[in-house]
Backbone and ligand atoms as CSV (ligand in chain L), in Angstrom:
chain,resi,resn,atom,element,x,y,z
A,1,UNK,N,N,0.849,-1.197,0.000
A,1,UNK,CA,C,0.000,0.000,0.000
A,1,UNK,C,C,0.880,1.241,0.000
A,2,UNK,N,N,0.501,2.238,-0.832
A,2,UNK,CA,C,1.287,3.473,-0.907
A,2,UNK,C,C,0.517,4.634,-0.279
A,3,UNK,N,N,1.215,5.519,0.431
A,3,UNK,CA,C,0.643,6.779,0.921
A,3,UNK,C,C,1.589,7.867,0.454
A,4,UNK,N,N,1.032,8.891,-0.254
A,4,UNK,CA,C,1.850,9.965,-0.826
A,4,UNK,C,C,3.042,9.359,-1.573
A,5,UNK,N,N,2.759,8.348,-2.361
A,5,UNK,CA,C,3.721,7.578,-3.168
A,5,UNK,C,C,4.876,6.959,-2.373
A,6,UNK,N,N,4.662,6.780,-1.058
A,6,UNK,CA,C,5.658,6.048,-0.253
A,6,UNK,C,C,5.033,4.781,0.317
A,7,UNK,N,N,5.848,3.750,0.383
A,7,UNK,CA,C,5.378,2.435,0.840
A,7,UNK,C,C,5.085,2.451,2.338
A,8,UNK,N,N,3.939,1.905,2.722
A,8,UNK,CA,C,3.646,1.707,4.147
A,8,UNK,C,C,4.366,0.439,4.596
A,9,UNK,N,N,5.182,0.572,5.625
A,9,UNK,CA,C,5.980,-0.556,6.118
A,9,UNK,C,C,5.455,-1.033,7.475
A,10,UNK,N,N,5.987,-2.192,7.879
A,10,UNK,CA,C,5.675,-2.731,9.213
A,10,UNK,C,C,6.988,-3.012,9.924
A,11,UNK,N,N,7.010,-2.796,11.229
A,11,UNK,CA,C,8.203,-3.131,11.992
A,11,UNK,C,C,7.826,-3.822,13.290
A,12,UNK,N,N,8.735,-4.673,13.754
A,12,UNK,CA,C,8.545,-5.354,15.034
A,12,UNK,C,C,9.374,-4.628,16.095
A,13,UNK,N,N,8.682,-4.119,17.101
A,13,UNK,CA,C,9.341,-3.429,18.212
A,13,UNK,C,C,9.085,-4.261,19.468
A,14,UNK,N,N,10.126,-4.449,20.262
A,14,UNK,CA,C,9.956,-5.248,21.476
A,14,UNK,C,C,10.614,-4.541,22.664
A,15,UNK,N,N,9.819,-4.380,23.727
A,15,UNK,CA,C,10.381,-3.868,24.979
A,15,UNK,C,C,10.984,-5.075,25.687
A,16,UNK,N,N,12.288,-5.009,25.933
A,16,UNK,CA,C,13.005,-6.149,26.501
A,16,UNK,C,C,12.710,-6.252,28.012
A,17,UNK,N,N,13.091,-7.372,28.647
A,17,UNK,CA,C,12.712,-7.579,30.055
A,17,UNK,C,C,13.123,-6.448,30.998
A,18,UNK,N,N,14.257,-5.786,30.738
A,18,UNK,CA,C,14.670,-4.674,31.617
A,18,UNK,C,C,13.708,-3.494,31.501
A,19,UNK,N,N,13.179,-3.253,30.306
A,19,UNK,CA,C,12.213,-2.169,30.108
A,19,UNK,C,C,10.929,-2.420,30.883
A,20,UNK,N,N,10.496,-3.698,30.887
A,20,UNK,CA,C,9.292,-4.068,31.645
A,20,UNK,C,C,9.568,-3.932,33.146
A,21,UNK,N,N,10.698,-4.507,33.596
A,21,UNK,CA,C,11.041,-4.476,35.029
A,21,UNK,C,C,11.174,-3.055,35.557
A,22,UNK,N,N,11.683,-2.157,34.718
A,22,UNK,CA,C,11.937,-0.787,35.161
A,22,UNK,C,C,10.718,0.126,34.994
A,23,UNK,N,N,9.605,-0.426,34.546
A,23,UNK,CA,C,8.377,0.370,34.433
A,23,UNK,C,C,8.411,1.372,33.302
A,24,UNK,N,N,9.077,0.986,32.188
A,24,UNK,CA,C,9.220,1.918,31.065
A,24,UNK,C,C,8.250,1.630,29.913
A,25,UNK,N,N,7.316,0.694,30.127
A,25,UNK,CA,C,6.439,0.257,29.032
A,25,UNK,C,C,5.636,1.434,28.450
A,26,UNK,N,N,4.968,2.170,29.317
A,26,UNK,CA,C,4.126,3.288,28.856
A,26,UNK,C,C,4.946,4.341,28.137
A,27,UNK,N,N,6.069,4.701,28.722
A,27,UNK,CA,C,6.971,5.713,28.146
A,27,UNK,C,C,7.415,5.324,26.732
A,28,UNK,N,N,7.766,4.049,26.561
A,28,UNK,CA,C,8.290,3.608,25.259
A,28,UNK,C,C,7.168,3.544,24.216
A,29,UNK,N,N,6.021,2.990,24.599
A,29,UNK,CA,C,4.903,2.933,23.648
A,29,UNK,C,C,4.519,4.348,23.216
A,30,UNK,N,N,4.506,5.242,24.195
A,30,UNK,CA,C,4.130,6.629,23.963
A,30,UNK,C,C,4.961,7.307,22.876
A,31,UNK,N,N,6.244,7.000,22.849
A,31,UNK,CA,C,7.115,7.661,21.872
A,31,UNK,C,C,6.723,7.303,20.440
A,32,UNK,N,N,6.359,6.031,20.216
A,32,UNK,CA,C,5.947,5.620,18.868
A,32,UNK,C,C,4.552,6.154,18.535
A,33,UNK,N,N,3.679,6.176,19.532
A,33,UNK,CA,C,2.328,6.719,19.319
A,33,UNK,C,C,2.386,8.196,18.962
A,34,UNK,N,N,3.148,8.950,19.755
A,34,UNK,CA,C,3.221,10.401,19.540
A,34,UNK,C,C,3.867,10.753,18.208
A,35,UNK,N,N,4.810,9.928,17.780
A,35,UNK,CA,C,5.446,10.163,16.486
A,35,UNK,C,C,4.410,10.106,15.372
A,36,UNK,N,N,3.391,9.245,15.558
A,36,UNK,CA,C,2.312,9.162,14.570
A,36,UNK,C,C,2.202,7.819,13.877
A,37,UNK,N,N,2.917,6.812,14.374
A,37,UNK,CA,C,2.789,5.480,13.784
A,37,UNK,C,C,1.567,4.769,14.342
A,38,UNK,N,N,1.148,3.720,13.642
A,38,UNK,CA,C,-0.075,3.003,14.016
A,38,UNK,C,C,0.273,1.655,14.636
A,39,UNK,N,N,-0.248,1.445,15.843
A,39,UNK,CA,C,-0.044,0.188,16.562
A,39,UNK,C,C,-1.002,-0.857,15.993
A,40,UNK,N,N,-0.461,-1.989,15.541
A,40,UNK,CA,C,-1.332,-3.029,14.983
A,40,UNK,C,C,-1.255,-4.348,15.754
A,41,UNK,N,N,-0.313,-4.413,16.718
A,41,UNK,CA,C,-0.196,-5.616,17.551
A,41,UNK,C,C,0.479,-5.274,18.865
A,42,UNK,N,N,0.000,-5.897,19.964
A,42,UNK,CA,C,0.550,-5.580,21.292
A,42,UNK,C,C,0.258,-6.707,22.275
A,43,UNK,N,N,1.312,-7.254,22.897
A,43,UNK,CA,C,1.074,-8.250,23.959
A,43,UNK,C,C,2.277,-8.352,24.901
A,44,UNK,N,N,1.964,-8.679,26.157
A,44,UNK,CA,C,2.990,-9.009,27.152
A,44,UNK,C,C,3.214,-10.510,27.039
A,45,UNK,N,N,4.489,-10.929,27.018
A,45,UNK,CA,C,4.766,-12.311,26.621
A,45,UNK,C,C,6.046,-12.822,27.255
A,46,UNK,N,N,5.995,-14.007,27.826
A,46,UNK,CA,C,7.209,-14.667,28.319
A,46,UNK,C,C,7.787,-15.484,27.166
A,47,UNK,N,N,8.922,-15.074,26.684
A,47,UNK,CA,C,9.499,-15.662,25.474
A,47,UNK,C,C,10.199,-16.992,25.766
A,48,UNK,N,N,9.818,-18.065,25.059
A,48,UNK,CA,C,10.543,-19.337,25.219
A,48,UNK,C,C,11.947,-19.249,24.587
A,49,UNK,N,N,12.872,-20.038,25.099
A,49,UNK,CA,C,14.267,-20.014,24.620
A,49,UNK,C,C,14.362,-20.205,23.107
A,50,UNK,N,N,13.594,-21.164,22.560
A,50,UNK,CA,C,13.689,-21.476,21.119
A,50,UNK,C,C,13.325,-20.261,20.269
A,51,UNK,N,N,12.327,-19.511,20.717
A,51,UNK,CA,C,11.897,-18.333,19.954
A,51,UNK,C,C,12.971,-17.240,19.997
A,52,UNK,N,N,13.581,-17.047,21.169
A,52,UNK,CA,C,14.666,-16.057,21.290
A,52,UNK,C,C,15.819,-16.447,20.362
A,53,UNK,N,N,16.130,-17.739,20.327
A,53,UNK,CA,C,17.230,-18.216,19.471
A,53,UNK,C,C,16.909,-18.010,17.997
A,54,UNK,N,N,15.660,-18.249,17.623
A,54,UNK,CA,C,15.245,-18.061,16.222
A,54,UNK,C,C,15.289,-16.565,15.859
A,55,UNK,N,N,14.787,-15.734,16.765
A,55,UNK,CA,C,14.761,-14.285,16.508
A,55,UNK,C,C,16.171,-13.740,16.280
A,56,UNK,N,N,17.107,-14.195,17.105
A,56,UNK,CA,C,18.492,-13.681,17.031
A,56,UNK,C,C,19.435,-14.636,16.311
A,57,UNK,N,N,18.898,-15.476,15.381
A,57,UNK,CA,C,19.730,-16.529,14.774
A,57,UNK,C,C,20.949,-15.976,14.025
A,58,UNK,N,N,20.862,-14.757,13.486
A,58,UNK,CA,C,22.006,-14.162,12.782
A,58,UNK,C,C,23.173,-13.877,13.732
A,59,UNK,N,N,22.908,-13.857,15.033
A,59,UNK,CA,C,23.963,-13.539,16.016
A,59,UNK,C,C,24.481,-14.794,16.720
A,60,UNK,N,N,24.029,-15.962,16.236
A,60,UNK,CA,C,24.346,-17.261,16.847
A,60,UNK,C,C,25.834,-17.455,17.156
A,61,UNK,N,N,26.697,-16.991,16.240
A,61,UNK,CA,C,28.143,-17.236,16.393
A,61,UNK,C,C,28.829,-16.215,17.296
A,62,UNK,N,N,28.100,-15.187,17.745
A,62,UNK,CA,C,28.713,-14.138,18.582
A,62,UNK,C,C,28.972,-14.664,19.996
A,63,UNK,N,N,30.057,-14.204,20.600
A,63,UNK,CA,C,30.361,-14.672,21.964
A,63,UNK,C,C,29.278,-14.295,22.979
A,64,UNK,N,N,28.560,-13.209,22.731
A,64,UNK,CA,C,27.551,-12.765,23.683
A,64,UNK,C,C,26.195,-13.439,23.479
A,65,UNK,N,N,26.096,-14.364,22.493
A,65,UNK,CA,C,24.801,-14.975,22.172
A,65,UNK,C,C,24.113,-15.639,23.376
A,66,UNK,N,N,24.823,-16.497,24.159
A,66,UNK,CA,C,24.137,-17.134,25.307
A,66,UNK,C,C,23.620,-16.108,26.318
A,67,UNK,N,N,24.416,-15.065,26.565
A,67,UNK,CA,C,23.987,-14.008,27.485
A,67,UNK,C,C,22.755,-13.281,26.959
A,68,UNK,N,N,22.748,-13.057,25.647
A,68,UNK,CA,C,21.623,-12.373,24.999
A,68,UNK,C,C,20.337,-13.194,25.150
A,69,UNK,N,N,20.435,-14.502,24.953
A,69,UNK,CA,C,19.256,-15.376,25.063
A,69,UNK,C,C,18.759,-15.407,26.519
A,70,UNK,N,N,19.711,-15.465,27.469
A,70,UNK,CA,C,19.324,-15.412,28.895
A,70,UNK,C,C,18.592,-14.122,29.225
A,71,UNK,N,N,19.124,-13.031,28.722
A,71,UNK,CA,C,18.542,-11.701,28.956
A,71,UNK,C,C,17.111,-11.627,28.412
A,72,UNK,N,N,16.934,-12.030,27.170
A,72,UNK,CA,C,15.624,-11.870,26.510
A,72,UNK,C,C,14.572,-12.792,27.139
A,73,UNK,N,N,15.015,-13.934,27.691
A,73,UNK,CA,C,14.058,-14.874,28.285
A,73,UNK,C,C,13.955,-14.713,29.806
A,74,UNK,N,N,14.620,-13.700,30.373
A,74,UNK,CA,C,14.695,-13.564,31.841
A,74,UNK,C,C,13.403,-13.040,32.472
A,75,UNK,N,N,12.474,-12.562,31.667
A,75,UNK,CA,C,11.204,-12.048,32.177
A,75,UNK,C,C,10.348,-11.667,30.989
A,76,UNK,N,N,9.124,-11.220,31.240
A,76,UNK,CA,C,8.252,-10.899,30.111
A,76,UNK,C,C,8.765,-9.738,29.256
A,77,UNK,N,N,8.453,-9.818,27.979
A,77,UNK,CA,C,8.739,-8.731,27.036
A,77,UNK,C,C,7.398,-8.191,26.535
A,78,UNK,N,N,7.415,-6.994,25.948
A,78,UNK,CA,C,6.219,-6.464,25.290
A,78,UNK,C,C,6.472,-6.496,23.785
A,79,UNK,N,N,5.646,-7.276,23.089
A,79,UNK,CA,C,5.768,-7.436,21.639
A,79,UNK,C,C,4.837,-6.443,20.953
A,80,UNK,N,N,5.360,-5.741,19.971
A,80,UNK,CA,C,4.534,-4.765,19.264
A,80,UNK,C,C,4.768,-4.818,17.765
A,81,UNK,N,N,3.693,-4.621,17.004
A,81,UNK,CA,C,3.797,-4.411,15.566
A,81,UNK,C,C,3.344,-2.982,15.302
A,82,UNK,N,N,4.134,-2.235,14.561
A,82,UNK,CA,C,3.812,-0.844,14.219
A,82,UNK,C,C,3.851,-0.695,12.700
A,83,UNK,N,N,2.961,0.171,12.209
A,83,UNK,CA,C,2.822,0.366,10.767
A,83,UNK,C,C,2.961,1.836,10.423
A,84,UNK,N,N,3.529,2.131,9.271
A,84,UNK,CA,C,3.580,3.516,8.806
A,84,UNK,C,C,4.582,3.704,7.683
A,85,UNK,N,N,4.499,4.852,7.043
A,85,UNK,CA,C,5.462,5.211,6.015
A,85,UNK,C,C,6.823,5.395,6.678
A,86,UNK,N,N,7.817,4.673,6.202
A,86,UNK,CA,C,9.179,4.815,6.725
A,86,UNK,C,C,9.355,4.365,8.159
A,87,UNK,N,N,8.439,3.533,8.657
A,87,UNK,CA,C,8.459,3.194,10.091
A,87,UNK,C,C,9.719,2.416,10.512
A,88,UNK,N,N,10.295,1.619,9.596
A,88,UNK,CA,C,11.429,0.780,9.996
A,88,UNK,C,C,12.638,1.643,10.376
A,89,UNK,N,N,13.048,2.520,9.476
A,89,UNK,CA,C,14.226,3.358,9.746
A,89,UNK,C,C,13.927,4.386,10.834
A,90,UNK,N,N,12.710,4.920,10.809
A,90,UNK,CA,C,12.352,5.932,11.798
A,90,UNK,C,C,12.351,5.347,13.209
A,91,UNK,N,N,11.839,4.131,13.353
A,91,UNK,CA,C,11.829,3.491,14.679
A,91,UNK,C,C,13.252,3.273,15.166
A,92,UNK,N,N,14.152,2.890,14.265
A,92,UNK,CA,C,15.567,2.691,14.654
A,92,UNK,C,C,16.170,4.017,15.137
A,93,UNK,N,N,15.759,5.129,14.493
A,93,UNK,CA,C,16.229,6.450,14.947
A,93,UNK,C,C,15.673,6.791,16.317
A,94,UNK,N,N,14.378,6.522,16.512
A,94,UNK,CA,C,13.758,6.799,17.820
A,94,UNK,C,C,14.427,5.962,18.908
A,95,UNK,N,N,14.838,4.740,18.563
A,95,UNK,CA,C,15.464,3.833,19.535
A,95,UNK,C,C,16.895,4.269,19.850
A,96,UNK,N,N,17.662,4.646,18.840
A,96,UNK,CA,C,19.048,5.085,19.054
A,96,UNK,C,C,20.050,3.949,18.934
A,97,UNK,N,N,21.335,4.290,19.059
A,97,UNK,CA,C,22.428,3.330,18.833
A,97,UNK,C,C,22.376,2.143,19.793
A,98,UNK,N,N,22.894,0.988,19.308
A,98,UNK,CA,C,22.881,-0.263,20.086
A,98,UNK,C,C,23.516,-0.080,21.464
A,99,UNK,N,N,24.676,0.591,21.491
A,99,UNK,CA,C,25.314,0.913,22.780
A,99,UNK,C,C,24.708,2.223,23.298
A,100,UNK,N,N,23.938,2.134,24.377
A,100,UNK,CA,C,23.213,3.326,24.853
A,100,UNK,C,C,24.125,4.511,25.186
A,101,UNK,N,N,25.400,4.233,25.456
A,101,UNK,CA,C,26.322,5.354,25.743
A,101,UNK,C,C,26.628,6.146,24.472
A,102,UNK,N,N,26.425,5.507,23.304
A,102,UNK,CA,C,26.607,6.217,22.028
A,102,UNK,C,C,25.290,6.757,21.476
A,103,UNK,N,N,24.193,6.436,22.123
A,103,UNK,CA,C,22.869,6.853,21.619
A,103,UNK,C,C,22.637,8.327,21.959
A,104,UNK,N,N,22.124,9.060,20.997
A,104,UNK,CA,C,21.880,10.497,21.179
A,104,UNK,C,C,20.814,10.736,22.251
A,105,UNK,N,N,20.994,11.781,23.047
A,105,UNK,CA,C,19.901,12.202,23.933
A,105,UNK,C,C,18.653,12.454,23.080
A,106,UNK,N,N,17.506,12.143,23.631
A,106,UNK,CA,C,16.268,12.273,22.850
A,106,UNK,C,C,15.824,10.935,22.288
A,107,UNK,N,N,16.773,10.001,22.131
A,107,UNK,CA,C,16.387,8.649,21.706
A,107,UNK,C,C,16.026,7.829,22.953
A,108,UNK,N,N,15.345,6.716,22.733
A,108,UNK,CA,C,14.926,5.883,23.872
A,108,UNK,C,C,16.153,5.382,24.636
A,109,UNK,N,N,17.114,4.804,23.912
A,109,UNK,CA,C,18.315,4.295,24.594
A,109,UNK,C,C,19.166,5.440,25.140
A,110,UNK,N,N,19.220,6.545,24.412
A,110,UNK,CA,C,19.996,7.702,24.860
A,110,UNK,C,C,19.448,8.286,26.149
A,111,UNK,N,N,18.144,8.234,26.314
A,111,UNK,CA,C,17.511,8.814,27.508
A,111,UNK,C,C,17.384,7.822,28.656
A,112,UNK,N,N,17.273,6.523,28.342
A,112,UNK,CA,C,16.810,5.576,29.369
A,112,UNK,C,C,17.755,4.415,29.671
A,113,UNK,N,N,18.889,4.324,28.986
A,113,UNK,CA,C,19.736,3.139,29.189
A,113,UNK,C,C,21.223,3.485,29.193
A,114,UNK,N,N,22.036,2.570,29.760
A,114,UNK,CA,C,23.496,2.766,29.772
A,114,UNK,C,C,24.297,1.590,29.202
A,115,UNK,N,N,23.719,0.377,29.214
A,115,UNK,CA,C,24.498,-0.811,28.850
A,115,UNK,C,C,23.976,-1.463,27.577
A,116,UNK,N,N,24.887,-1.909,26.708
A,116,UNK,CA,C,24.486,-2.627,25.483
A,116,UNK,C,C,23.667,-3.866,25.825
A,117,UNK,N,N,24.081,-4.553,26.866
A,117,UNK,CA,C,23.387,-5.781,27.272
A,117,UNK,C,C,22.086,-5.540,28.026
A,118,UNK,N,N,21.727,-4.263,28.202
A,118,UNK,CA,C,20.464,-3.891,28.857
A,118,UNK,C,C,19.904,-2.663,28.144
A,119,UNK,N,N,19.671,-2.832,26.832
A,119,UNK,CA,C,19.324,-1.637,26.037
A,119,UNK,C,C,17.827,-1.479,25.750
A,120,UNK,N,N,17.024,-2.029,26.608
A,120,UNK,CA,C,15.556,-1.849,26.791
A,120,UNK,C,C,14.609,-2.094,25.608
A,121,UNK,N,N,15.109,-2.034,24.378
A,121,UNK,CA,C,14.151,-2.149,23.273
A,121,UNK,C,C,14.828,-2.707,22.021
A,122,UNK,N,N,14.046,-3.396,21.216
A,122,UNK,CA,C,14.494,-3.915,19.921
A,122,UNK,C,C,13.649,-3.307,18.811
A,123,UNK,N,N,14.270,-3.085,17.654
A,123,UNK,CA,C,13.517,-2.681,16.458
A,123,UNK,C,C,14.084,-3.364,15.228
A,124,UNK,N,N,13.212,-3.844,14.339
A,124,UNK,CA,C,13.652,-4.533,13.112
A,124,UNK,C,C,14.578,-3.630,12.300
A,125,UNK,N,N,15.561,-4.262,11.611
A,125,UNK,CA,C,16.536,-3.449,10.872
A,125,UNK,C,C,16.243,-3.319,9.379
A,126,UNK,N,N,15.179,-3.950,8.890
A,126,UNK,CA,C,14.791,-3.798,7.473
A,126,UNK,C,C,13.307,-4.141,7.349
A,127,UNK,N,N,12.645,-3.665,6.272
A,127,UNK,CA,C,11.234,-4.031,6.069
A,127,UNK,C,C,11.046,-5.548,5.978
A,128,UNK,N,N,12.014,-6.248,5.368
A,128,UNK,CA,C,11.925,-7.718,5.249
A,128,UNK,C,C,11.949,-8.352,6.641
A,129,UNK,N,N,12.877,-7.896,7.482
A,129,UNK,CA,C,12.935,-8.436,8.841
A,129,UNK,C,C,11.727,-8.012,9.667
A,130,UNK,N,N,11.166,-6.846,9.378
A,130,UNK,CA,C,9.931,-6.414,10.047
A,130,UNK,C,C,8.841,-7.455,9.839
A,131,UNK,N,N,8.646,-7.845,8.585
A,131,UNK,CA,C,7.620,-8.855,8.253
A,131,UNK,C,C,7.962,-10.204,8.887
A,132,UNK,N,N,9.231,-10.589,8.776
A,132,UNK,CA,C,9.670,-11.892,9.317
A,132,UNK,C,C,9.440,-11.950,10.828
A,133,UNK,N,N,9.825,-10.890,11.522
A,133,UNK,CA,C,9.737,-10.894,12.979
A,133,UNK,C,C,8.287,-10.797,13.461
A,134,UNK,N,N,7.454,-10.026,12.767
A,134,UNK,CA,C,6.035,-9.957,13.162
A,134,UNK,C,C,5.400,-11.348,13.016
A,135,UNK,N,N,5.736,-12.038,11.925
A,135,UNK,CA,C,5.197,-13.393,11.707
A,135,UNK,C,C,5.717,-14.367,12.767
A,136,UNK,N,N,6.941,-14.125,13.233
A,136,UNK,CA,C,7.553,-15.004,14.236
A,136,UNK,C,C,6.924,-14.810,15.620
A,137,UNK,N,N,6.611,-13.574,15.988
A,137,UNK,CA,C,6.182,-13.267,17.357
A,137,UNK,C,C,4.670,-13.219,17.539
A,138,UNK,N,N,3.932,-13.046,16.442
A,138,UNK,CA,C,2.471,-12.958,16.559
A,138,UNK,C,C,1.804,-14.101,15.810
A,139,UNK,N,N,0.696,-14.591,16.397
A,139,UNK,CA,C,-0.117,-15.600,15.715
A,139,UNK,C,C,-1.160,-14.866,14.875
A,140,UNK,N,N,-1.714,-15.594,13.910
A,140,UNK,CA,C,-2.796,-15.011,13.126
A,140,UNK,C,C,-3.944,-14.677,14.067
A,141,UNK,N,N,-4.577,-13.545,13.865
A,141,UNK,CA,C,-5.684,-13.155,14.745
A,141,UNK,C,C,-5.226,-12.249,15.871
A,142,UNK,N,N,-3.926,-12.132,16.097
A,142,UNK,CA,C,-3.427,-11.238,17.152
A,142,UNK,C,C,-3.147,-9.827,16.635
A,143,UNK,N,N,-3.185,-9.670,15.329
A,143,UNK,CA,C,-2.918,-8.346,14.753
A,143,UNK,C,C,-4.233,-7.695,14.339
A,144,UNK,N,N,-4.314,-6.379,14.488
A,144,UNK,CA,C,-5.535,-5.652,14.122
A,144,UNK,C,C,-5.246,-4.660,13.014
A,145,UNK,N,N,-5.998,-4.761,11.937
A,145,UNK,CA,C,-5.918,-3.756,10.887
A,145,UNK,C,C,-7.066,-2.792,11.138
A,146,UNK,N,N,-6.767,-1.577,11.580
A,146,UNK,CA,C,-7.818,-0.630,11.943
A,146,UNK,C,C,-7.521,0.734,11.325
A,147,UNK,N,N,-8.558,1.549,11.228
A,147,UNK,CA,C,-8.404,2.879,10.639
A,147,UNK,C,C,-8.733,3.924,11.688
A,148,UNK,N,N,-7.841,4.897,11.916
A,148,UNK,CA,C,-8.172,5.964,12.858
A,148,UNK,C,C,-9.458,6.667,12.426
A,149,UNK,N,N,-10.320,6.998,13.388
A,149,UNK,CA,C,-11.632,7.582,13.090
A,149,UNK,C,C,-11.489,9.007,12.559
A,150,UNK,N,N,-10.518,9.751,13.147
A,150,UNK,CA,C,-10.376,11.146,12.742
A,150,UNK,C,C,-9.665,11.263,11.400
A,151,UNK,N,N,-9.697,12.461,10.879
A,151,UNK,CA,C,-8.884,12.812,9.721
A,151,UNK,C,C,-7.444,12.334,9.968
A,152,UNK,N,N,-6.842,11.577,9.057
A,152,UNK,CA,C,-5.469,11.107,9.308
A,152,UNK,C,C,-4.429,12.208,9.078
A,153,UNK,N,N,-4.271,13.060,10.074
A,153,UNK,CA,C,-3.306,14.169,9.973
A,153,UNK,C,C,-1.894,13.647,9.835
A,154,UNK,N,N,-1.654,12.510,10.454
A,154,UNK,CA,C,-0.341,11.888,10.355
A,154,UNK,C,C,-0.553,10.522,9.710
A,155,UNK,N,N,0.231,10.219,8.671
A,155,UNK,CA,C,-0.037,8.952,7.952
A,155,UNK,C,C,0.983,7.877,8.268
L,1,RTP,P1,P,18.215,-5.052,18.416
L,1,RTP,O1,O,18.294,-6.163,17.374
L,1,RTP,O2,O,17.944,-5.565,19.802
L,1,RTP,O3,O,17.317,-3.930,18.005
L,1,RTP,O4,O,19.640,-4.425,18.524
L,1,RTP,P2,P,20.601,-3.853,17.421
L,1,RTP,O5,O,20.123,-4.176,16.034
L,1,RTP,O6,O,20.797,-2.423,17.789
L,1,RTP,O7,O,21.923,-4.674,17.737
L,1,RTP,P3,P,22.428,-6.113,17.251
L,1,RTP,O8,O,23.849,-5.946,16.842
L,1,RTP,O9,O,21.465,-6.765,16.305
L,1,RTP,O10,O,22.438,-6.910,18.635
L,1,RTP,C1,C,21.241,-7.410,19.164
L,1,RTP,C2,C,21.240,-7.237,20.652
L,1,RTP,O11,O,22.243,-8.050,21.248
L,1,RTP,C3,C,22.737,-7.421,22.415
L,1,RTP,N1,N,24.185,-7.250,22.286
L,1,RTP,N2,N,25.011,-7.499,23.273
L,1,RTP,N3,N,28.599,-7.045,23.066
L,1,RTP,C4,C,27.451,-7.380,23.634
L,1,RTP,O12,O,27.378,-7.806,24.779
L,1,RTP,C5,C,26.251,-7.229,22.824
L,1,RTP,N4,N,26.184,-6.806,21.572
L,1,RTP,C6,C,24.872,-6.822,21.234
L,1,RTP,C7,C,22.032,-6.101,22.563
L,1,RTP,O13,O,20.907,-6.273,23.429
L,1,RTP,C8,C,21.571,-5.818,21.142
L,1,RTP,O14,O,20.476,-4.947,21.122
């Protein structure tokens, strides 16, 4: 689907267990809502080990992989699907650099985190991975395609 001749994309955003534990769920959701993207999926979820391994399979050979899987499965995460023009790259900007010490103030990681291994949120790195990850984390029937009632001032 095109809006103003730009492709509407989907991205998978996940609040990691530290974000949930620290009470940052509302704050993080709010940033994407206020930006003007559309929430199409949302759930609190205890991630099984196999799913964490599948999600991060490209990082399998990294030395930090076991720690990463422990971290992601250490408590509930908030799974979200967001839709909008340019949402994939824009969400990565809102999230900020992987190492929160390098993340700009104003970004989620720049404002709310200090450690790479506790960087509170995930965002898909391409439209293809957005689709792949949404399909991985959500079952059919868990996503809502809805239209804002008001004039769509933000698309
Ligand atoms: P994400 O997938 O979570 O949005 O993160 P990203 O693209 O910014 O970073 P990526 O390189 O894909 O790494 C995924 C997650 O692994 C953890 N990590 N730990 N050296 C380390 O201990 C290390 N490096 C990466 C982080 O939680 C990172 O977000």
